[in-house]
BALOBA-1460 file (C-alpha; in Angstrom, 3 decimals):
// residues 202
<rec num="1" residu="m" x="0.020" y="0.007" z="-0.061"/>
<rec num="2" residu="y" x="1.272" y="3.498" z="-0.981"/>
<rec num="3" residu="v" x="0.908" y="6.339" z="1.491"/>
<rec num="4" residu="r" x="1.110" y="10.056" z="1.019"/>
<rec num="5" residu="v" x="1.831" y="12.297" z="4.059"/>
<rec num="6" residu="n" x="0.792" y="15.793" z="3.693"/>
<rec num="7" residu="t" x="1.874" y="18.051" z="6.608"/>
<rec num="8" residu="i" x="0.499" y="21.611" z="6.790"/>
<rec num="9" residu="f" x="2.353" y="24.156" z="8.927"/>
<rec num="10" residu="g" x="-0.485" y="26.720" z="9.399"/>
<rec num="11" residu="s" x="-1.493" y="29.724" z="11.586"/>
<rec num="12" residu="t" x="-2.892" y="29.034" z="15.045"/>
<rec num="13" residu="d" x="-5.969" y="31.066" z="14.362"/>
<rec num="14" residu="r" x="-6.741" y="29.102" z="11.260"/>
<rec num="15" residu="v" x="-6.277" y="25.527" z="12.491"/>
<rec num="16" residu="e" x="-10.006" y="24.874" z="12.831"/>
<rec num="17" residu="a" x="-10.608" y="26.263" z="9.242"/>
<rec num="18" residu="g" x="-8.038" y="23.876" z="7.922"/>
<rec num="19" residu="i" x="-9.618" y="20.935" z="9.708"/>
<rec num="20" residu="t" x="-13.058" y="21.838" z="8.426"/>
<rec num="21" residu="q" x="-11.606" y="21.925" z="4.763"/>
<rec num="22" residu="i" x="-9.783" y="18.605" z="5.086"/>
<rec num="23" residu="e" x="-12.575" y="16.894" z="6.829"/>
<rec num="24" residu="g" x="-15.263" y="18.261" z="4.489"/>
<rec num="25" residu="p" x="-14.522" y="18.889" z="0.673"/>
<rec num="26" residu="n" x="-11.043" y="17.336" z="0.727"/>
<rec num="27" residu="r" x="-12.126" y="14.153" z="2.477"/>
<rec num="28" residu="a" x="-14.930" y="13.812" z="-0.010"/>
<rec num="29" residu="a" x="-12.508" y="14.316" z="-2.957"/>
<rec num="30" residu="v" x="-9.965" y="11.708" z="-1.672"/>
<rec num="31" residu="e" x="-12.355" y="9.073" z="-0.995"/>
<rec num="32" residu="a" x="-14.102" y="9.448" z="-4.298"/>
<rec num="33" residu="t" x="-10.826" y="8.853" z="-6.132"/>
<rec num="34" residu="l" x="-10.174" y="5.649" z="-7.876"/>
<rec num="35" residu="g" x="-7.675" y="3.639" z="-5.714"/>
<rec num="36" residu="n" x="-8.073" y="5.438" z="-2.319"/>
<rec num="37" residu="r" x="-7.792" y="3.194" z="0.642"/>
<rec num="38" residu="g" x="-8.607" y="5.688" z="3.351"/>
<rec num="39" residu="l" x="-7.588" y="9.019" z="4.915"/>
<rec num="40" residu="t" x="-6.422" y="9.776" z="8.453"/>
<rec num="41" residu="t" x="-6.245" y="13.335" z="9.901"/>
<rec num="42" residu="l" x="-4.001" y="14.338" z="12.924"/>
<rec num="43" residu="v" x="-3.589" y="17.725" z="14.537"/>
<rec num="44" residu="d" x="-1.427" y="19.588" z="16.891"/>
<rec num="45" residu="r" x="-3.461" y="22.626" z="17.517"/>
<rec num="46" residu="e" x="-0.775" y="24.357" z="19.662"/>
<rec num="47" residu="a" x="1.795" y="24.166" z="17.021"/>
<rec num="48" residu="a" x="-0.805" y="24.636" z="14.243"/>
<rec num="49" residu="v" x="0.280" y="21.630" z="12.407"/>
<rec num="50" residu="i" x="-2.167" y="19.301" z="10.594"/>
<rec num="51" residu="i" x="-1.269" y="15.985" z="8.995"/>
<rec num="52" residu="a" x="-3.401" y="14.289" z="6.358"/>
<rec num="53" residu="i" x="-2.272" y="10.619" z="5.561"/>
<rec num="54" residu="s" x="-3.870" y="9.045" z="2.508"/>
<rec num="55" residu="y" x="-3.529" y="5.459" z="1.471"/>
<rec num="56" residu="w" x="-3.558" y="4.326" z="-2.366"/>
<rec num="57" residu="d" x="-3.272" y="1.060" z="-4.194"/>
<rec num="58" residu="e" x="-1.081" y="2.775" z="-6.775"/>
<rec num="59" residu="p" x="1.571" y="5.449" z="-6.150"/>
<rec num="60" residu="d" x="0.308" y="7.928" z="-8.753"/>
<rec num="61" residu="r" x="-3.267" y="8.006" z="-7.665"/>
<rec num="62" residu="s" x="-2.596" y="10.754" z="-5.057"/>
<rec num="63" residu="s" x="-1.370" y="13.259" z="-7.588"/>
<rec num="64" residu="e" x="-4.590" y="13.759" z="-9.723"/>
<rec num="65" residu="a" x="-5.426" y="17.293" z="-10.487"/>
<rec num="66" residu="e" x="-8.548" y="17.320" z="-8.317"/>
<rec num="67" residu="l" x="-6.522" y="16.208" z="-5.273"/>
<rec num="68" residu="t" x="-3.812" y="18.813" z="-6.004"/>
<rec num="69" residu="r" x="-6.515" y="21.545" z="-5.831"/>
<rec num="70" residu="a" x="-7.802" y="20.017" z="-2.583"/>
<rec num="71" residu="r" x="-4.524" y="20.224" z="-1.054"/>
<rec num="72" residu="q" x="-3.982" y="23.891" z="-2.169"/>
<rec num="73" residu="n" x="-7.418" y="24.701" z="-0.701"/>
<rec num="74" residu="a" x="-6.456" y="23.289" z="2.667"/>
<rec num="75" residu="v" x="-3.082" y="25.249" z="2.625"/>
<rec num="76" residu="a" x="-5.130" y="28.380" z="1.738"/>
<rec num="77" residu="a" x="-7.599" y="27.607" z="4.703"/>
<rec num="78" residu="t" x="-4.747" y="27.409" z="7.229"/>
<rec num="79" residu="a" x="-2.654" y="30.261" z="5.733"/>
<rec num="80" residu="g" x="0.142" y="27.891" z="5.917"/>
<rec num="81" residu="d" x="2.765" y="25.700" z="3.948"/>
<rec num="82" residu="l" x="2.516" y="22.334" z="2.801"/>
<rec num="83" residu="v" x="5.248" y="19.373" z="2.916"/>
<rec num="84" residu="a" x="4.370" y="16.303" z="1.095"/>
<rec num="85" residu="e" x="6.166" y="12.900" z="1.588"/>
<rec num="86" residu="n" x="5.767" y="9.500" z="-0.086"/>
<rec num="87" residu="y" x="6.040" y="6.099" z="1.647"/>
<rec num="88" residu="v" x="5.148" y="2.459" z="1.363"/>
<rec num="89" residu="r" x="3.262" y="0.858" z="4.362"/>
<rec num="90" residu="a" x="5.526" y="-2.028" z="5.463"/>
<rec num="91" residu="h" x="3.640" y="-3.262" z="8.407"/>
<rec num="92" residu="d" x="0.189" y="-2.678" z="10.171"/>
<rec num="93" residu="e" x="-0.885" y="-3.781" z="13.503"/>
<rec num="94" residu="r" x="-4.500" y="-3.008" z="14.467"/>
<rec num="95" residu="a" x="-6.280" y="-3.918" z="17.683"/>
<rec num="96" residu="s" x="-9.342" y="-1.546" z="17.380"/>
<rec num="97" residu="t" x="-10.589" y="1.610" z="15.607"/>
<rec num="98" residu="p" x="-9.544" y="4.752" z="17.548"/>
<rec num="99" residu="e" x="-12.029" y="7.363" z="18.452"/>
<rec num="100" residu="p" x="-11.514" y="11.002" z="17.507"/>
<rec num="101" residu="g" x="-9.381" y="12.697" z="20.321"/>
<rec num="102" residu="s" x="-7.152" y="9.543" z="20.604"/>
<rec num="103" residu="t" x="-3.423" y="10.146" z="21.203"/>
<rec num="104" residu="v" x="-1.010" y="9.671" z="18.193"/>
<rec num="105" residu="r" x="2.826" y="9.179" z="18.474"/>
<rec num="106" residu="l" x="4.702" y="9.927" z="15.153"/>
<rec num="107" residu="v" x="8.285" y="8.654" z="15.417"/>
<rec num="108" residu="s" x="10.842" y="9.394" z="12.652"/>
<rec num="109" residu="m" x="13.294" y="6.767" z="12.078"/>
<rec num="110" residu="q" x="16.447" y="6.338" z="9.976"/>
<rec num="111" residu="i" x="17.166" y="2.706" z="8.851"/>
<rec num="112" residu="t" x="20.572" y="1.623" z="7.432"/>
<rec num="113" residu="a" x="19.803" y="0.618" z="3.585"/>
<rec num="114" residu="s" x="21.931" y="-2.483" z="3.892"/>
<rec num="115" residu="r" x="19.929" y="-3.806" z="6.974"/>
<rec num="116" residu="s" x="16.408" y="-2.532" z="5.945"/>
<rec num="117" residu="a" x="14.785" y="-6.009" z="5.627"/>
<rec num="118" residu="e" x="16.274" y="-6.987" z="9.160"/>
<rec num="119" residu="a" x="15.227" y="-3.816" z="10.587"/>
<rec num="120" residu="l" x="11.666" y="-4.086" z="9.342"/>
<rec num="121" residu="a" x="11.422" y="-7.625" z="10.483"/>
<rec num="122" residu="y" x="12.597" y="-6.560" z="14.065"/>
<rec num="123" residu="l" x="9.895" y="-3.989" z="14.188"/>
<rec num="124" residu="r" x="7.341" y="-6.507" z="12.857"/>
<rec num="125" residu="d" x="8.275" y="-9.295" z="15.107"/>
<rec num="126" residu="e" x="9.649" y="-7.648" z="18.239"/>
<rec num="127" residu="i" x="8.254" y="-4.207" z="18.649"/>
<rec num="128" residu="l" x="4.726" y="-4.192" z="17.324"/>
<rec num="129" residu="p" x="3.613" y="-7.210" z="19.459"/>
<rec num="130" residu="r" x="4.953" y="-5.193" z="22.404"/>
<rec num="131" residu="f" x="2.898" y="-2.316" z="21.512"/>
<rec num="132" residu="r" x="-0.259" y="-4.567" z="21.103"/>
<rec num="133" residu="a" x="0.285" y="-6.033" z="24.523"/>
<rec num="134" residu="t" x="0.514" y="-2.381" z="26.122"/>
<rec num="135" residu="p" x="-2.913" y="-1.111" z="27.669"/>
<rec num="136" residu="g" x="-4.744" y="1.481" z="25.539"/>
<rec num="137" residu="f" x="-3.249" y="0.283" z="22.335"/>
<rec num="138" residu="h" x="-5.275" y="0.897" z="19.015"/>
<rec num="139" residu="h" x="-3.148" y="0.842" z="16.056"/>
<rec num="140" residu="a" x="0.412" y="0.896" z="14.703"/>
<rec num="141" residu="e" x="1.912" y="1.202" z="11.289"/>
<rec num="142" residu="v" x="5.474" y="1.501" z="9.744"/>
<rec num="143" residu="l" x="5.857" y="3.646" z="6.644"/>
<rec num="144" residu="v" x="9.008" y="3.396" z="4.789"/>
<rec num="145" residu="d" x="10.853" y="5.394" z="2.127"/>
<rec num="146" residu="d" x="13.649" y="3.049" z="0.951"/>
<rec num="147" residu="n" x="15.114" y="5.775" z="-1.276"/>
<rec num="148" residu="v" x="16.419" y="7.742" z="1.671"/>
<rec num="149" residu="g" x="16.474" y="5.172" z="4.438"/>
<rec num="150" residu="r" x="13.578" y="6.961" z="6.177"/>
<rec num="151" residu="a" x="10.569" y="5.491" z="7.984"/>
<rec num="152" residu="l" x="7.758" y="6.611" z="10.225"/>
<rec num="153" residu="l" x="6.280" y="4.565" z="13.078"/>
<rec num="154" residu="i" x="2.818" y="5.733" z="13.934"/>
<rec num="155" residu="t" x="1.005" y="4.508" z="16.980"/>
<rec num="156" residu="t" x="-2.546" y="5.511" z="18.239"/>
<rec num="157" residu="w" x="-3.537" y="5.178" z="21.811"/>
<rec num="158" residu="q" x="-6.697" y="5.776" z="23.840"/>
<rec num="159" residu="h" x="-5.072" y="8.531" z="25.982"/>
<rec num="160" residu="e" x="-1.598" y="10.178" z="26.601"/>
<rec num="161" residu="d" x="-0.967" y="8.030" z="29.626"/>
<rec num="162" residu="h" x="-1.249" y="4.964" z="27.427"/>
<rec num="163" residu="a" x="0.958" y="6.555" z="24.769"/>
<rec num="164" residu="a" x="3.598" y="6.790" z="27.419"/>
<rec num="165" residu="g" x="3.974" y="2.940" z="27.377"/>
<rec num="166" residu="s" x="5.133" y="3.249" z="23.944"/>
<rec num="167" residu="d" x="7.811" y="5.659" z="24.911"/>
<rec num="168" residu="a" x="9.190" y="3.300" z="27.529"/>
<rec num="169" residu="i" x="9.356" y="0.612" z="24.929"/>
<rec num="170" residu="l" x="11.289" y="2.683" z="22.409"/>
<rec num="171" residu="d" x="13.592" y="4.225" z="25.019"/>
<rec num="172" residu="s" x="14.732" y="0.621" z="25.748"/>
<rec num="173" residu="l" x="15.774" y="0.387" z="22.077"/>
<rec num="174" residu="r" x="17.563" y="3.690" z="21.526"/>
<rec num="175" residu="t" x="21.033" y="1.936" z="21.263"/>
<rec num="176" residu="d" x="19.971" y="-0.779" z="18.912"/>
<rec num="177" residu="a" x="22.070" y="-0.842" z="15.767"/>
<rec num="178" residu="l" x="19.300" y="-1.577" z="13.324"/>
<rec num="179" residu="l" x="17.318" y="1.633" z="13.869"/>
<rec num="180" residu="a" x="17.745" y="5.229" z="14.802"/>
<rec num="181" residu="f" x="14.871" y="7.070" z="16.300"/>
<rec num="182" residu="t" x="15.413" y="10.773" z="15.372"/>
<rec num="183" residu="n" x="12.266" y="12.444" z="16.458"/>
<rec num="184" residu="t" x="9.098" y="11.942" z="18.250"/>
<rec num="185" residu="q" x="6.013" y="14.157" z="17.872"/>
<rec num="186" residu="t" x="2.568" y="13.982" z="19.540"/>
<rec num="187" residu="y" x="-0.801" y="14.527" z="17.675"/>
<rec num="188" residu="t" x="-4.557" y="14.312" z="18.347"/>
<rec num="189" residu="l" x="-6.537" y="12.050" z="16.108"/>
<rec num="190" residu="v" x="-9.273" y="13.854" z="14.136"/>
<rec num="191" residu="r" x="-10.391" y="10.835" z="12.197"/>
<rec num="192" residu="d" x="-8.962" y="7.537" z="11.465"/>
<rec num="193" residu="a" x="-8.691" y="5.985" z="8.082"/>
<rec num="194" residu="e" x="-9.667" y="2.511" z="8.924"/>
<rec num="195" residu="a" x="-7.429" y="1.419" z="6.029"/>
<rec num="196" residu="i" x="-7.707" y="-2.151" z="4.861"/>
<rec num="197" residu="p" x="-4.771" y="-4.119" z="6.312"/>
<rec num="198" residu="l" x="-1.972" y="-5.518" z="4.161"/>
<rec num="199" residu="p" x="-2.427" y="-9.144" z="3.056"/>
<rec num="200" residu="v" x="-0.899" y="-11.685" z="5.472"/>
<rec num="201" residu="q" x="2.416" y="-12.889" z="4.398"/>
<rec num="202" residu="a" x="2.976" y="-16.544" z="4.068"/>
C-alpha cells in the first residue's frame, strides 16, 4: 500500500478552518478517487500543524489534479505551507478503531539501507507485538521510504497516559544498531482511515 503524508504548517488562528476543509471537501474528494484506501487526519493545535495521511493502491493516484486542488485549498484555509512525503506501508498492527481525540505518536526513524529488511522484521516481530500488549493500544503502522532510508512509526492510543507506554518501549531500544529514532511528535486524532490491512504474508 502506498501512502502520502501531507503536513500543513499553518497559523494558530486558522487551524479549525483547515480541519473543516480537510474533513469536508477534501475528504470527499480523496475518498471518491479511484484507488483510495482511506484518509487519516491528525492535528497539533498548539503548534498549528495538521497531517493528512492518505492510502492508495497505486503510487500515482494521489497526484491527480482534483487532489492537488484540494491540497491547495487546505493550505489556503490554514494560511500555511505544505510538505508532502511519499511512503510504502510495510507493517500494520490494528487492535481496534480509535476514536477522535485519541493520542497519536509519530516517530521518525533512520534505517541503514543494507539492513532494511532486518530492521523491518525486527519492528514487525519484536516491537509491534509489544505495543499490542500495552494497555490502551489501538493501532500501529510502519511507513518506509527506502530511497532515503527514512521511516515513520505511527502509533495510536486511547490517552496520553497509554502512549507513555510506547515511549518506554522505544527508550529501551535507543542503542539498537538497526534503527535510529530521530524525532518523536504527539498529535490528536481527528479521524482514522480504517485502512484495509495488508495481506498476511505466508
